[in-house]
C-alpha positions in Angstrom: 0.0 0.0 0.0 1.3 3.5 -0.8 2.4 5.7 2.0 -0.5 7.8 3.3 1.6 10.9 4.0 2.8 12.7 0.8 4.8 15.9 0.4 5.4 17.1 -3.1 8.5 19.3 -3.6 8.4 21.7 -6.5 12.0 22.9 -7.1 10.8 25.2 -9.9 7.8 25.8 -12.2 10.1 26.4 -15.1 10.3 23.8 -17.9 12.3 23.6 -21.1 9.3 21.9 -22.9 6.3 23.8 -24.3 3.5 21.2 -24.4 0.4 22.6 -26.1 -2.0 21.6 -23.3 0.2 22.4 -20.2 -0.9 25.3 -18.0 1.2 24.6 -14.9 4.7 25.7 -16.0 6.0 29.3 -15.6 8.9 30.6 -17.7 11.4 32.4 -15.5 10.3 30.6 -12.4 12.9 30.7 -9.6 14.7 27.5 -8.5 14.4 26.2 -4.9 17.6 26.6 -2.9 19.0 23.9 -0.6 18.1 26.0 2.5 14.4 25.4 1.7 15.0 21.7 1.9 16.6 22.2 5.3 13.5 24.1 6.4 11.3 21.3 5.1 13.1 18.9 7.4 12.7 21.2 10.4 9.0 21.7 9.5 8.2 18.0 9.4 10.2 16.9 12.5 7.2 17.2 14.8 4.6 15.8 12.5 3.1 12.5 13.9 3.4 10.4 10.7 6.0 7.6 10.7 6.2 7.3 6.9 6.4 9.9 4.2 6.8 10.0 0.4 8.6 12.9 -1.2 7.8 13.5 -4.9 9.9 16.0 -6.8 7.6 17.6 -9.4 7.4 20.7 -11.4 7.7 22.4 -13.8 10.8 20.3 -14.5 12.5 19.3 -11.3 15.8 18.3 -13.1 16.4 22.1 -13.7 17.5 22.2 -10.1 20.7 20.2 -11.1 22.7 17.3 -9.8 24.3 19.2 -6.9 20.9 20.1 -5.5 19.8 16.5 -5.4 23.2 15.4 -4.1 22.5 17.5 -1.1 18.7 17.4 -0.9 18.3 13.6 -0.8 20.6 12.9 2.1 19.2 15.9 4.0 15.7 14.5 3.8 16.7 10.8 4.2 18.8 11.4 7.3 17.1 14.4 8.8 13.7 12.6 8.7 15.0 9.1 9.2 12.2 8.3 11.8 9.7 8.9 8.9 11.4 6.3 6.7 11.3 8.6 3.6 10.6 7.2 0.1 11.3 9.3 -3.0 9.9 9.7 -6.4 10.1 12.2 -9.3 8.1 13.3 -12.3 10.3 14.5 -15.1 10.4 14.8 -18.9 14.0 13.4 -18.7 15.4 16.0 -21.1 18.1 17.1 -18.7 19.0 13.6 -17.5 22.8 13.0 -17.3 24.9 10.1 -16.0 25.8 12.2 -13.0 22.1 12.8 -12.1 21.2 9.2 -12.8 23.8 8.0 -10.3 22.5 10.3 -7.6 18.9 9.2 -8.1 19.9 5.5 -8.3 21.7 5.8 -5.0 18.5 6.8 -3.3 16.3 4.4 -5.3 14.2 7.2 -6.8 11.7 5.9 -9.4 10.9 8.2 -12.2 7.6 9.0 -13.9 8.0 10.6 -17.3 5.6 11.6 -20.1 5.2 10.2 -23.5 1.9 10.5 -25.3 2.4 7.6 -27.8 4.5 7.2 -30.9 6.7 10.0 -32.1 4.2 11.6 -34.5 1.3 11.7 -32.1 3.5 12.7 -29.2 5.3 15.6 -30.9 2.1 16.9 -32.4 0.9 18.0 -28.9 4.1 18.1 -27.0 6.3 19.9 -29.6 8.8 18.8 -32.2 11.8 16.9 -30.8 10.1 16.1 -27.5 10.0 12.3 -28.1 13.6 11.9 -29.0 14.9 14.0 -26.1 12.8 12.1 -23.6 13.8 8.7 -24.9 17.5 9.8 -24.8 17.0 10.6 -21.1 15.1 7.3 -20.6 18.1 5.3 -21.9 20.5 7.1 -19.6 18.3 6.5 -16.6 17.8 2.8 -17.4 21.5 2.3 -18.0 22.1 3.4 -14.4 19.4 1.1 -13.0 16.8 3.9 -12.4 13.2 2.6 -12.9 11.1 4.7 -15.3 7.3 4.5 -16.0 5.4 6.7 -18.4 2.3 8.9 -18.1 0.4 9.3 -21.3 -1.8 12.4 -21.5 -4.9 11.9 -23.7 -6.3 15.0 -25.3 -9.3 15.7 -27.4 -7.1 15.0 -30.4 -5.0 12.1 -29.4 -7.9 10.1 -28.0 -8.9 9.6 -31.7 -5.8 7.5 -32.0 -6.2 5.4 -28.9 -5.6 2.1 -30.7 -2.3 3.2 -32.0 -1.2 4.7 -28.7 -2.2 1.5 -26.8 -0.3 -0.6 -29.3 2.8 1.6 -28.9 2.9 0.9 -25.1 2.1 -2.8 -25.5 4.8 -3.4 -28.2 7.5 -1.6 -26.1 6.5 -3.2 -22.8 5.9 0.1 -21.1 3.5 0.4 -18.2 0.8 2.8 -19.1 -0.6 5.4 -16.8 -3.1 7.7 -18.5 -3.9 11.3 -17.7 -6.8 13.2 -19.2 -5.9 16.7 -20.4 -7.7 19.0 -17.9 -9.0 22.6 -18.1 -6.8 25.2 -16.4 -7.2 26.1 -12.8 -5.7 29.5 -13.7 -8.5 30.7 -15.9 -12.1 30.0 -16.7 -11.8 29.2 -20.4 -11.8 25.5 -21.4 -8.9 24.7 -23.6 -9.4 22.9 -27.0 -7.1 20.1 -25.8 -9.3 19.2 -22.8 -10.6 15.6 -22.8 -14.3 15.5 -22.1 -15.6 13.3 -19.2 -17.6 11.3 -21.8 -14.5 10.6 -23.9 -12.5 9.8 -20.8 -15.1 7.3 -19.7 -15.1 5.6 -23.2 -11.3 5.5 -23.1 -11.3 3.7 -19.7 -13.8 1.1 -21.0 -11.7 0.6 -24.1 -8.5 0.2 -22.0 -10.2 -2.2 -19.6 -11.2 -4.4 -22.6 -7.7 -4.3 -24.0 -6.1 -5.0 -20.6 -8.2 -8.2 -20.3 -7.4 -9.2 -23.9 -3.7 -8.7 -23.3 -3.6 -9.9 -19.7 0.0 -10.2 -18.6 1.3 -8.2 -21.5 0.7 -4.8 -20.2 -0.4 -3.0 -17.0 -2.7 0.0 -17.3 -2.2 1.6 -13.9 -5.5 3.4 -13.9 -7.3 0.2 -14.4 -5.3 -1.5 -11.6 -6.1 1.4 -9.2 -9.8 1.2 -10.0 -9.8 -2.5 -9.4 -8.1 -2.1 -6.1 -10.6 0.6 -5.1 -13.5 -1.8 -5.9 -12.0 -4.7 -3.9 -10.7 -2.7 -0.9 -13.7 -0.3 -0.8 -11.2 2.6 -0.4 -9.3 4.9 -2.7 -5.7 3.9 -3.4 -4.7 7.1 -5.2 -5.5 10.7 -4.4 -7.9 10.9 -7.3 -10.2 8.5 -5.5 -9.4 9.3 -1.9 -9.7 12.1 0.7 -6.2 13.4 0.9 -6.9 16.4 3.1 -4.3 16.8 5.7 -2.1 14.0 4.3 -0.9 15.6 1.1 0.9 18.9 0.8 3.1 20.6 -1.9 6.0 23.0 -1.2 6.8 25.6 -3.9 10.2 27.0 -4.9 10.0 29.7 -2.3 8.9 27.4 0.6 5.2 28.2 0.4 2.9 25.3 1.3 -0.1 24.4 -0.8 -2.8 21.6 -0.5 -1.7 20.1 -3.9 1.0 20.7 -6.5 -1.7 21.9 -9.0 -2.0 25.0 -6.9 1.7 25.9 -6.7 2.3 29.5 -7.8 -1.3 30.6 -7.1 -1.1 33.0 -4.1 -4.7 32.4 -3.0 -3.9 28.7 -2.3 -0.9 29.3 0.0 -1.5 27.6 3.4 1.7 28.8 5.1 5.5 28.7 4.7 7.8 26.0 5.8 10.1 28.6 7.5 7.3 29.3 9.9 6.9 25.5 10.7 3.1 25.5 10.5 1.4 22.5 12.3 -1.2 20.4 10.6 -3.8 22.4 12.6 -2.3 25.7 11.3 -2.5 24.5 7.7 -6.1 23.3 8.1 -7.1 26.6 9.6 -5.6 28.7 6.8 -8.0 30.3 4.3 -6.8 27.9 1.6 -7.3 24.9 4.0 -10.8 26.0 4.9 -11.6 26.5 1.2 -10.5 22.9 0.6 -12.6 21.6 3.4 -15.7 23.4 2.1 -15.1 21.8 -1.3 -14.8 18.4 0.3 -18.2 18.9 1.9 -19.6 19.9 -1.5 -18.3 16.7 -3.0 -19.6 14.6 -0.2 -23.1 16.1 -0.6 -23.1 15.9 -4.4 -21.6 12.4 -4.7 -22.8 10.8 -1.5 -25.7 8.9 -3.1 -23.6 7.5 -6.0 -23.8 3.7 -6.0 -20.3 3.4 -7.3 -18.6 4.9 -4.2 
């Protein structure tokens, strides 16, 4: 079972890629300094949890560089040893080097990366050259024993090629985790790339059928997670679970947010790690109270659903 306490560290919102549907990166974003990692350690020392997962996310976390991780990983691992830290990272792999791969391998950091299918489909929505640069980084990571899995973002355009995309992952032996392109949290206008709920539902049904047809040949993580939810009667990933109070994100400047999707949005700041806010302090913040009100709305709106 995945660790219930999760802290996402966002070293920067900057990213060298320019994916057409991405709304979460910010050109010119500052990069987290190592002192902020030290403040994270001090902030979490008095938290009651005995396990924690740190996920480095972005933006593109490899922009922080090898020296940052050479210092950050032992700071977290040793400074919070009583919490038995696990690590993970989400990266496009463009900036992967043998030096970085060695650092990540030493701390057993699994990587999630992003490929939206074969080269032509991928580069149509992620930009020319994306596929080749990511696969170059993938090879470096694998040569150093770093585990890599892929997230595939389905958009309103790429979902029309779902058969070709599924075949790509099956033929290459890649585990498939899919992500629907979502509307931006930063403005009210739906983007043309956004995958509709109806198309997303049809896609999940298609992938369930294909998973059963190719049982043992490929894992579709979304299907696996849904099956676990059904059999355990509880959410196993944050999409299907109440993560209030057990998931936080820390931005480049040390601001604390309820989720990485809100990083960089001032109205969602719950506190700062330098002030060492307690779980109660974070819950009492304006952003925390807004999240609790939203949870109540979800409970009221979805409480009668026979599927939950």
